[in-house]
N, C-alpha and C positions, 0 to 999 in steps of 0.2 A: 042255685047260685053258688059259685066256688067261694070257700072261706080262705083260700090261699092269697097271699099278698101278690098283687100284679107285678109285672115287670118294672124294675126300678127305672129303666130307661123310659118306659112309657109314662110313668108317674112324673118324672122330671120333664118330659116333653109337654105333658098337659099343664104343669105348673108354669112353664114358660109361655105357652099359648094363652093361659088364663090372664097373664099380665098384659100381653100385646093385643089379644083378641084379633089376631091376624096370623095366618099360617106363614106368610112370606117373612114378616118381621121375626117371628119365632125361629124360622129356619136360619136366618142370618145369625142370631144369637147362638144357636146350637151348631152352626156350621154344617148343616145338612140341607137336603132339598126340601121344598115345601111338600112334595108328594110323600116323602118319608115322614115328615111331621104329621101329616093328615093320617097316614097309615098307622102310626103309633097311637094316636089319639083314638082312632077307630078300634084298634085292638084293645085298648084300655076299656072303652065303653062295652065292648063285647065281653071282656073278662068280668066286669062288675055288673053287667046286665042292665045298664041304664044310660041314657043320653046325658052328656055333660056340656055339650056345645050345640048351638043352633045357628043357622045362617041369619044375619040381619043386614040386609042391603048388600054392600060390598064387603062387609066384615062379619064378625062373629059375636055372639052373646052367650053368656053362661046360662045354663038351665038352673032351676032351683037347687038341684043336687050338686051341680058344679059350683054354685056360689057358696054353699055351706061348707064345702070341702077345701076350697082353694086356699083360704087363710091358714088352716092347719097344715096343709101341704107345703106352703111357702115357709112356714116356721120350721117344719121338719127338715126341709132341704137346707135351710140355714144352719141348723144344728149339725147336719151331716157334713156340710162344708167345713164347719168349725172343727169337727172331730178330725177330719182329714188334715187340716192345718196343724193340729196338735201332734199328728203322727210324723210330721216332717222333721228333718234334722234341725238341731239347735242353731246351726249356722244360718239356715234359711229363715228361721224365725227371728233372727237378729237384724233383719232388714225391714225398714219401714218406708212407706211412700207418703210424701207430704205434698198435697196440692195447694198451691198458693198463687195469688195474682202476681204477675210479673214485676210490677213496680214495688210491691211490698217485699218480694223475694230479693230483688236487687238492692234496695235501699236499706232494708232493716234486717231481714233474716240471714241472708248469706254471709254478710260481714261478721256476724256474731256466731255463726255455726261452728267455727273452729274451736270455740270454747266447749261446746257440747261434745265434739269429737274427742277433745282432750280428756274429758271426764268419762266418756263412754266409747272407747276405741273399738269395742266389740259390736257396736251398732252402726250399720250402714244406712245412711239417710239418702233417699232418692228424692230430689226436689222436682216436682212436676209443675213448672210455672206455666199456667194456662188460664184462659179467660172462661173456661167452661166450669159449670157447677157440677161436681161429681156426686153421684148418688152413693153415699158411704155405706149403705146397706147392700149395694149390688156390685159396685166396682171394687177393685183391689186396692183402693186408696185407704190408708190407715188414719190419716189426720188431714184436716183442711183448715186453712186460715182464711176467713171470709170477711168481706166488708159489707156491712149493712144488709146481709141476707137473712131472712127469717128461717130459722131451723125448726124442724119438727120436734115436738116435745119429748120424743123418745131418744133423742141424741144427747150426748154429753157436751155441754156448751159452757165456755168460760170467756168472759170479756177480757181482752188484752188492753185495748185503748179506746177511749172515747175520741172521736175525730174532732179536729179543730181546723178550720179552713180560713186562709188569709192570703193576701197578695204578697209575692216575693219577687225579687229581681237581683241582679248583680250589683255590687257596690258602685261600679262605674256608672251604670244606668241610673241609679238612685241619685247620685251626686250631679248628674247632668254634664253639660247643659242639655235640656232644661232641668233644673232641680225639681225633684218630685217630693212634694210636701203634703199634698192633700189628694183625696180621691178625684177631684176635678182634673188633676194633672194627668190622669189616666188617658184623657183625650189626646195627649201629646206623645204617647208611647205606644208601640205595638203590643197587642195582647196575644199571649200564647194560649191556644185552645187545645184541649184534649178531647178528641172526637171519640166518645164512648158508645156511639149509637150502634156500632157493629159488635160490641162486646156482649156476650150472653149474660154475664153476671150483672151488667148495668141494667138489664131489663127486669132483674129479679131483686135488685137492691131496694131498700125502703126509700132512699133518696141519694142522688148524686148531683153535684153542683156544676153549673155552667157559669160563665162570667155574668150573664144576664140575670140568672136566678140569685147569685151571690150579691150582686149590686142592689137588686130589688130588696133583699132581706136587710141590707144595712141602710136602706133609704137613699140610695144614690142612683136613681133611675135615668138621669140625664147624661149618662156616659155612653158614648158610641161603642158598641161591642162588635161591630162588623169589622171585617178585615183581620189583619194580623197573621199569625202563623198557626197552622193546624197540624196536629200530630195524632196518629192512632196509637202510638206507643208513648206512655207517660215518661219513660226513661229518656227518650229522645227529646221530649218537651223540656225536661229538667236540664239536659245538657245545653239546649238552646238558651234557656234562662241564665245559666251560669256563664255562657259565652256573651251575655249582654244583648241578646237579640230581642228581648221583650220581657213583659211582666207575666208571671205565671200564678195560678191559684195553687198555693201550697197546702198540702195535707200533712198535719202533724200526727204521728211521728215519722211519716214517710221521708220528709225532708229535714228531719232533726239534724242529721250529720252535716250536710252542706251549710245549714244555717249556723250551727254551733262553730263550724270551722271558718266562717266568714265568706264562704263562696257565694252565699245568698244573704240578703238582708230583707227585713220587713219594714218598709218605709211608713206604714200607716198603723194606727192603733186599732182600727176596726178588725174584728175577728168574729167568726161564728163558731160557737161550740155546739156541735150537733148532739142529738140524742141517740145517734147510732155510732158504730165504730167497728173495730177489728175483733173478731171472735175466733177462738180456737174451738174446733168442732171435731168430734169423733163419735163412734158408737160406744155404748157402755161395754159391749163385748170386747171391742178392740182395746179399750182403756184398761181392761183386765190383764192385758199382756204386759210384761215388765218393760219391754223396750218402748212401747207406746206411752205408758205411764211416765217413764223416765223423760221422754221427749216433751210430753205435755207439761209436766211439772217444771222442766227447764225453761220452756217458752214463757209460761206464766210468771215464773220468778224473774226472768230477765226483763220482761215487759214492765215489771213494777220497780225496776232499778231507775234511779234518777240519772 
């Protein structure tokens, strides 16, 4: 058996296959053909003199030798990618990518981002407003701001806000006619619904509210929640509420600005303060980079401002 280190390309290919356990999926990540992936894995097995993968139905499974090696190999690849990043030019290191749900980006983050840019003009911030939950250990994303999503213990996580949910509408709709004074009056106004069923993060959050679930929690189950307006984009739902087209379930601090400016009012005292909220998440490795730490510290400090 050779004592030489096998081909780096073959090792990288096996590491990708060990995660997918599928040649086709690995080929997509590596941007090569499945046949090339299979050939490289076979070459690696020949070089080290043992099988690493076995067929299991339509997929693959790791042999005992494959299982005990893949964790170390993944860690080694991660360190190698990190080393390459440190070799890049300083200008390239001063860009960071932030993934954040669209409504939070629009309502809270983006309006305040000018202050960060003024303090750190050398750092370029790319906002990736998406509903998908990025794998911070795999993707090129540096920082995530997530709502109610459980994060693995190996990540750097800091709570920004606990969520508070309550009805809100335009002043004109609240003053009527008919005047809205109690939750029973919700039967007389259109309800604005945010349809989150198609959003990936909604399936992974610990909890998200519909009108029916919110009313159940406050003990007002005799309200008709059928009908009204339905939106897949929370920003459009908010605009409809500001325009007086119905009552929306507001999330604080997402709607802090339109409420504080008087565009929306809260006609009821009933509110639900949840045990979940908005978290800043990154890897400990990324947090060690000055630009990522600067951004994370700024977001955390800004979130604590009244």
